[in-house]
Steps between C-alpha positions, in 0.01 A plus 500: 500500500809445290331271248155410381501126558190538717309646203624221276366249751159668503489499119598134495224413747249691287592286200485181707175565683317699230284695746156606380458878527140618513471845342204732538666768295447773244410444137775726367783277620331163553674330209845634596445395861414148388798480265760622750362253755546218250843633398646439846337159537180565697140455384256790464124480530250785473169411665232769511179302543377490859386136491853373435699731726504250787627213285764708320628672815527167682733375224711815493838554663455880501223745416557838331240777517556784252249789482623646172170468308271495798127421479247470782437126458875440489531645851271226631709240321819638654348495847383142458828373355690690769295343778557154356873573477512624859314192622747272321799714604589560135716810429278788388656781298331834434594729212298820566538634144385859477410537868473875540394557139133471600302474822364164380845344463629649823196386697521152349871457574457612859197275547693198371779580745252543784301184425774259394840400632720615214842334498674737257401843368672598175451842347669819389573789735174679412287194574675406824500863618126514442450192717669673794332837431807688382462768229575410138505690173438432133229338290390137473692188584843654431475780755772521763513559871572853622714339769829398341608284794383176336682287755294657776180458300570128469582470868195691623262309273647168616450604862145619444379193316730240657597387152812491290499809278677537166511856367595494132669759283841592363614342825290248690462503877398191698410516868362283778435805719843492663755448227497662156690368199577719197538326163648663190504384139238451234452716193349840420293318238302331776314829544416505126315168495167438666476200727856487634378546853234236447764256377704571813188427705480157337866433574454609861214250527718223350778571748253521789359161404846352568611719793173494694682515833719793403304749291765769543746274317235422239436870431866594502590213269219582258610864484866413436401242241269734308752785505744255341237399245450865401873554464542198274189589299644845424824341377290294258258771387488881525148570367192475724304250289778247461620573854166373632557164332862504607395525865327163478788350302751634753303363794519160334869533416610609846289226660649228280850610403728508803793646305288794382355535847844514660632747241225753552498471877877551516434853378238575769552661837370324805176635642563770759342449840 
Protein backbone atom coordinates (compact mmCIF):
# COMPACT_ATOMS: atom_id res chain seq x y z
CA UNK A 1 0.00 0.00 0.00
CA UNK A 2 2.25 2.77 -1.26
CA UNK A 3 -0.52 5.36 -1.51
CA UNK A 4 -3.99 5.99 -0.20
CA UNK A 5 -5.90 6.38 -3.45
CA UNK A 6 -8.23 3.59 -2.33
CA UNK A 7 -9.25 5.63 0.72
CA UNK A 8 -9.76 8.71 -1.43
CA UNK A 9 -12.09 6.67 -3.64
CA UNK A 10 -14.11 5.52 -0.64
CA UNK A 11 -14.40 9.10 0.62
CA UNK A 12 -15.48 10.26 -2.82
CA UNK A 13 -18.16 7.57 -2.99
CA UNK A 14 -19.41 8.58 0.45
CA UNK A 15 -19.90 12.14 -0.78
CA UNK A 16 -21.58 10.95 -3.97
CA UNK A 17 -23.91 8.37 -2.46
CA UNK A 18 -24.57 10.06 0.91
CA UNK A 19 -25.27 6.79 2.75
CA UNK A 20 -27.70 6.94 5.65
CA UNK A 21 -26.08 5.67 8.86
CA UNK A 22 -28.53 4.50 11.50
CA UNK A 23 -27.05 5.07 14.96
CA UNK A 24 -28.34 3.52 18.16
CA UNK A 25 -25.64 5.13 20.20
CA UNK A 26 -24.80 6.77 23.51
CA UNK A 27 -26.04 10.15 24.65
CA UNK A 28 -22.59 11.43 25.60
CA UNK A 29 -21.28 11.43 22.03
CA UNK A 30 -24.45 11.42 19.92
CA UNK A 31 -24.00 14.96 18.63
CA UNK A 32 -20.32 14.44 17.76
CA UNK A 33 -21.15 11.17 16.01
CA UNK A 34 -23.77 12.92 13.91
CA UNK A 35 -21.46 15.82 13.07
CA UNK A 36 -18.48 13.70 12.02
CA UNK A 37 -20.81 11.61 9.84
CA UNK A 38 -22.02 14.77 8.13
CA UNK A 39 -18.46 16.11 7.88
CA UNK A 40 -17.36 13.30 5.58
CA UNK A 41 -20.50 13.45 3.45
CA UNK A 42 -22.79 10.77 4.90
CA UNK A 43 -26.15 11.22 6.62
CA UNK A 44 -26.73 10.34 10.28
CA UNK A 45 -30.03 9.31 11.83
CA UNK A 46 -30.68 8.34 15.44
CA UNK A 47 -33.88 6.32 15.78
CA UNK A 48 -34.75 4.98 19.24
CA UNK A 49 -38.50 4.40 19.03
CA UNK A 50 -39.41 0.77 18.38
CA UNK A 51 -42.29 1.52 15.99
CA UNK A 52 -39.99 3.19 13.46
CA UNK A 53 -36.97 0.89 13.67
CA UNK A 54 -38.09 -1.20 10.69
CA UNK A 55 -38.61 1.82 8.42
CA UNK A 56 -35.37 3.55 9.43
CA UNK A 57 -33.22 0.42 9.20
CA UNK A 58 -34.64 -0.42 5.78
CA UNK A 59 -33.45 2.98 4.52
CA UNK A 60 -30.01 2.71 6.10
CA UNK A 61 -26.76 1.74 4.39
CA UNK A 62 -25.17 0.69 7.70
CA UNK A 63 -26.29 0.29 11.32
CA UNK A 64 -24.13 1.18 14.33
CA UNK A 65 -24.89 -0.22 17.79
CA UNK A 66 -23.05 1.54 20.63
CA UNK A 67 -23.70 0.47 24.26
CA UNK A 68 -22.06 3.46 25.92
CA UNK A 69 -25.13 4.67 27.85
CA UNK A 70 -26.96 1.38 27.96
CA UNK A 71 -30.56 1.00 29.17
CA UNK A 72 -32.73 -2.12 29.24
CA UNK A 73 -35.23 -0.93 26.62
CA UNK A 74 -32.36 0.11 24.36
CA UNK A 75 -31.16 -3.51 24.27
CA UNK A 76 -34.47 -4.54 22.72
CA UNK A 77 -34.14 -1.77 20.16
CA UNK A 78 -30.63 -2.90 19.26
CA UNK A 79 -31.77 -6.48 18.84
CA UNK A 80 -34.66 -5.44 16.61
CA UNK A 81 -32.60 -3.07 14.47
CA UNK A 82 -29.85 -5.69 14.25
CA UNK A 83 -32.27 -8.36 13.06
CA UNK A 84 -33.67 -6.02 10.42
CA UNK A 85 -30.11 -5.20 9.29
CA UNK A 86 -29.19 -8.89 9.11
CA UNK A 87 -32.32 -9.66 7.09
CA UNK A 88 -31.50 -6.88 4.62
CA UNK A 89 -27.78 -7.78 4.59
CA UNK A 90 -26.89 -4.28 5.83
CA UNK A 91 -23.47 -3.93 7.55
CA UNK A 92 -23.92 -4.06 11.32
CA UNK A 93 -21.23 -2.51 13.51
CA UNK A 94 -20.96 -3.08 17.27
CA UNK A 95 -19.10 -0.72 19.60
CA UNK A 96 -19.12 -2.56 22.98
CA UNK A 97 -18.29 0.54 25.02
CA UNK A 98 -17.40 -0.37 28.58
CA UNK A 99 -17.79 -4.12 28.14
CA UNK A 100 -16.04 -5.49 31.20
CA UNK A 101 -16.83 -2.44 33.33
CA UNK A 102 -20.06 -4.08 34.54
CA UNK A 103 -21.71 -7.47 34.24
CA UNK A 104 -24.69 -5.79 32.55
CA UNK A 105 -22.59 -4.33 29.73
CA UNK A 106 -20.54 -7.49 29.29
CA UNK A 107 -23.63 -9.70 29.19
CA UNK A 108 -25.34 -7.36 26.73
CA UNK A 109 -22.37 -7.18 24.36
CA UNK A 110 -21.96 -10.95 24.33
CA UNK A 111 -25.69 -11.47 23.80
CA UNK A 112 -25.70 -9.09 20.82
CA UNK A 113 -22.78 -11.02 19.35
CA UNK A 114 -24.52 -14.34 19.98
CA UNK A 115 -27.90 -13.25 18.60
CA UNK A 116 -26.88 -11.09 15.65
CA UNK A 117 -24.44 -11.38 12.78
CA UNK A 118 -22.10 -8.50 13.58
CA UNK A 119 -20.06 -7.35 10.58
CA UNK A 120 -17.46 -5.28 12.46
CA UNK A 121 -16.59 -5.09 16.16
CA UNK A 122 -14.77 -1.90 17.17
CA UNK A 123 -13.48 -1.41 20.69
CA UNK A 124 -10.45 -0.79 22.84
CA UNK A 125 -8.20 -3.58 24.10
CA UNK A 126 -10.09 -3.88 27.40
CA UNK A 127 -13.45 -4.26 25.70
CA UNK A 128 -12.29 -6.73 23.05
CA UNK A 129 -10.33 -8.75 25.63
CA UNK A 130 -13.48 -9.01 27.72
CA UNK A 131 -15.39 -10.40 24.76
CA UNK A 132 -12.91 -13.26 24.42
CA UNK A 133 -12.61 -13.80 28.20
CA UNK A 134 -9.08 -12.51 28.63
CA UNK A 135 -8.15 -10.69 31.87
CA UNK A 136 -8.16 -6.89 31.94
CA UNK A 137 -7.29 -4.25 34.51
CA UNK A 138 -8.36 -0.74 35.43
CA UNK A 139 -11.62 1.08 36.09
CA UNK A 140 -14.46 2.01 33.74
CA UNK A 141 -14.41 2.40 29.99
CA UNK A 142 -10.73 3.38 29.83
CA UNK A 143 -9.35 0.22 31.42
CA UNK A 144 -6.78 -1.75 29.44
CA UNK A 145 -6.17 -5.39 28.67
CA UNK A 146 -3.66 -7.26 30.81
CA UNK A 147 -2.54 -8.97 27.61
CA UNK A 148 -0.35 -6.52 25.70
CA UNK A 149 -0.42 -8.53 22.48
CA UNK A 150 -3.18 -6.43 20.93
CA UNK A 151 -2.61 -7.92 17.49
CA UNK A 152 -3.40 -11.36 18.88
CA UNK A 153 -6.45 -10.03 20.72
CA UNK A 154 -7.81 -8.66 17.44
CA UNK A 155 -7.08 -11.90 15.61
CA UNK A 156 -8.62 -14.18 18.25
CA UNK A 157 -11.76 -12.05 18.57
CA UNK A 158 -12.18 -12.01 14.78
CA UNK A 159 -11.88 -15.80 14.70
CA UNK A 160 -14.31 -16.31 17.56
CA UNK A 161 -17.04 -14.06 16.23
CA UNK A 162 -16.36 -14.42 12.50
CA UNK A 163 -16.29 -10.65 12.22
CA UNK A 164 -13.79 -7.98 11.33
CA UNK A 165 -12.30 -6.65 14.56
CA UNK A 166 -10.77 -3.22 15.09
CA UNK A 167 -8.88 -2.82 18.37
CA UNK A 168 -8.30 0.88 19.04
CA UNK A 169 -5.61 2.63 21.03
CA UNK A 170 -2.30 4.42 20.59
CA UNK A 171 -1.99 1.97 17.70
CA UNK A 172 -5.00 0.36 16.05
CA UNK A 173 -5.12 -3.30 15.04
CA UNK A 174 -7.49 -4.61 12.38
CA UNK A 175 -7.99 -8.32 11.77
CA UNK A 176 -10.15 -10.70 9.77
CA UNK A 177 -9.01 -13.66 11.87
CA UNK A 178 -6.05 -14.47 9.64
CA UNK A 179 -4.29 -11.22 8.85
CA UNK A 180 -3.64 -8.38 11.29
CA UNK A 181 -2.86 -4.80 10.28
CA UNK A 182 -1.22 -2.32 12.66
CA UNK A 183 -1.98 1.38 12.14
CA UNK A 184 -0.02 4.21 13.75
CA UNK A 185 -0.78 7.91 13.94
CA UNK A 186 -3.40 10.01 15.65
CA UNK A 187 -2.84 12.28 18.63
CA UNK A 188 -2.39 11.87 22.38
CA UNK A 189 -5.24 14.38 22.74
CA UNK A 190 -7.66 11.78 21.42
CA UNK A 191 -7.51 10.15 24.86
CA UNK A 192 -8.39 13.49 26.50
CA UNK A 193 -11.69 13.98 24.70
CA UNK A 194 -14.77 11.87 25.27
CA UNK A 195 -16.43 10.42 22.20
CA UNK A 196 -13.40 9.93 19.96
CA UNK A 197 -14.02 6.21 19.79
CA UNK A 198 -17.68 6.83 19.07
CA UNK A 199 -16.77 9.15 16.21
CA UNK A 200 -14.51 6.44 14.82
CA UNK A 201 -17.43 4.02 15.06
CA UNK A 202 -19.48 6.38 12.87
CA UNK A 203 -16.67 6.62 10.34
CA UNK A 204 -16.31 2.82 10.29
CA UNK A 205 -20.04 2.60 9.54
CA UNK A 206 -19.70 5.15 6.70
CA UNK A 207 -16.83 3.22 5.15
CA UNK A 208 -18.69 -0.09 5.58
CA UNK A 209 -21.70 1.37 3.80
CA UNK A 210 -19.50 1.82 0.72
CA UNK A 211 -17.26 -1.26 1.03
CA UNK A 212 -19.97 -3.76 1.93
CA UNK A 213 -18.18 -6.58 0.11
CA UNK A 214 -14.83 -5.93 1.76
CA UNK A 215 -15.31 -4.98 5.40
CA UNK A 216 -11.63 -5.50 6.19
CA UNK A 217 -10.80 -2.70 3.75
CA UNK A 218 -13.60 -0.59 5.23
CA UNK A 219 -12.26 -0.98 8.77
CA UNK A 220 -8.64 -0.48 7.77
CA UNK A 221 -9.50 2.61 5.74
CA UNK A 222 -11.58 4.11 8.53
CA UNK A 223 -8.75 3.59 11.03
CA UNK A 224 -6.12 5.17 8.77
CA UNK A 225 -8.44 8.05 7.97
CA UNK A 226 -9.29 8.81 11.60
CA UNK A 227 -5.65 8.57 12.69
CA UNK A 228 -4.93 11.20 10.04
CA UNK A 229 -7.83 13.31 11.29
CA UNK A 230 -6.40 13.23 14.82
CA UNK A 231 -2.97 14.22 13.59
CA UNK A 232 -4.29 17.20 11.64
CA UNK A 233 -6.58 18.23 14.52
CA UNK A 234 -3.59 18.39 16.88
CA UNK A 235 -1.73 20.63 14.43
CA UNK A 236 -4.71 22.99 14.52
CA UNK A 237 -5.41 22.87 18.26
CA UNK A 238 -3.52 21.68 21.35
CA UNK A 239 -6.22 22.02 24.04
CA UNK A 240 -8.86 19.32 24.60
CA UNK A 241 -11.94 21.53 24.18
CA UNK A 242 -10.91 23.11 20.90
CA UNK A 243 -9.33 19.82 19.78
CA UNK A 244 -12.77 18.20 19.93
CA UNK A 245 -14.12 20.74 17.45
CA UNK A 246 -10.96 20.48 15.41
CA UNK A 247 -11.54 16.74 14.94
CA UNK A 248 -14.78 17.42 13.09
CA UNK A 249 -13.21 20.27 11.12
CA UNK A 250 -10.25 18.07 10.20
CA UNK A 251 -12.49 15.22 9.08
CA UNK A 252 -14.19 17.67 6.74
CA UNK A 253 -10.91 19.16 5.51
CA UNK A 254 -9.24 15.84 4.76
CA UNK A 255 -12.37 14.57 3.03
CA UNK A 256 -12.65 17.63 0.79
CA UNK A 257 -9.13 19.01 0.32
CA UNK A 258 -7.00 16.60 -1.68
CA UNK A 259 -3.85 18.69 -1.27
CA UNK A 260 -4.17 18.64 2.52
CA UNK A 261 -5.05 14.96 2.39
CA UNK A 262 -1.96 14.14 0.34
CA UNK A 263 0.31 16.24 2.56
CA UNK A 264 -0.68 14.56 5.78
CA UNK A 265 -0.66 11.05 4.34
CA UNK A 266 2.83 11.56 2.89
CA UNK A 267 4.04 11.71 6.48
CA UNK A 268 2.35 8.43 7.49
CA UNK A 269 3.79 4.95 7.48
CA UNK A 270 1.93 2.23 5.69
CA UNK A 271 -0.05 -0.13 7.90
CA UNK A 272 2.02 -3.12 8.96
CA UNK A 273 0.58 -6.54 8.21
